[in-house]
C-alpha angles and dihedrals in degrees: 000000000000127000096304124050126217109220107130099065095069101101094042091056093047098057090041095063105057112014105150120087118241099210115117112257121233092230123062106254135170100185129054132179133185136181130178148154132232123192143172139163096294105018145052125187130178129190144183130190144167137199134198130195100228086186125017126000140249094280099052099025123229146147114340137194119197136182124195132185130184144169147164145118147273144182123238128221131213131069097332109031115193143152118269125195115216135186137165146181137196140183119198137178122202152137130262120201126192118203126175095328094319125105129206126183132185124192139175133178146112134305142178128208129190131190118184096210115163090203104098091202097049128106126239091043131144128354128324131178116209148169114252135200129189134189123192127182137175125182128178116224107203120311101310110032134059140179123222130175148147141200131199141177136183133186091217104100086341089275118182140168139178134178136179128185136183111205132185121210102234089179134352089275103030130069130165136172147127127303133192134181151139135241137182153137139197106330105009145050129193134191123207141184132184149125127289133196133186131197119198105215095185133336096290105031134065136183112207136179138179136183133181149117131304130197133189110246094216102048103010094237108168132228142146141243138207130188139183122187138181120199127182133179120202 
């Protein structure tokens, strides 16, 4: 790292990388879209994305193309704290399989990340193009519980993110449960844990949120994160 360290962007990067849920929708859809916002004491990050079943649909699974865009800002720590603007984009192609109520998806493609950091010795800084991979999974556990998670990595600034949640269906439309994950890029890594909730607005739309604590894996500095996300299939 250079004179400044980039520790406050971790949760923002994480939620920008894999926003759409992987659970099979009740309705048969070919398109999906999602948008959301993640924030903490020293960062804010917003994102939008869309996916299309090039072959197949949400009920049968098949070949999927997806586009994601994100951007926001954060403040560095260290000897010279300052504000940094970041934005990114990715285009991925993959396959989703639905098996006995579970869903698994695998994607690969390209992405670009930019961090407008005035510190010439800092990392991430500038623009990098990369190759990105993404894995998503959803698995029901009996009638009331389910597991959902994802993992992603990009060669652009060695960006990575992973998350796993165990949720309990309180009602037909509300689920809640703990989540844990990790996120990082060149020069930093952060773990996090919190509570997530999801509300089914209708068969093919869901509003979800999460909040919890994050800590730097190098020096154990603590912070917190919050997220709200809206997903729809059509």
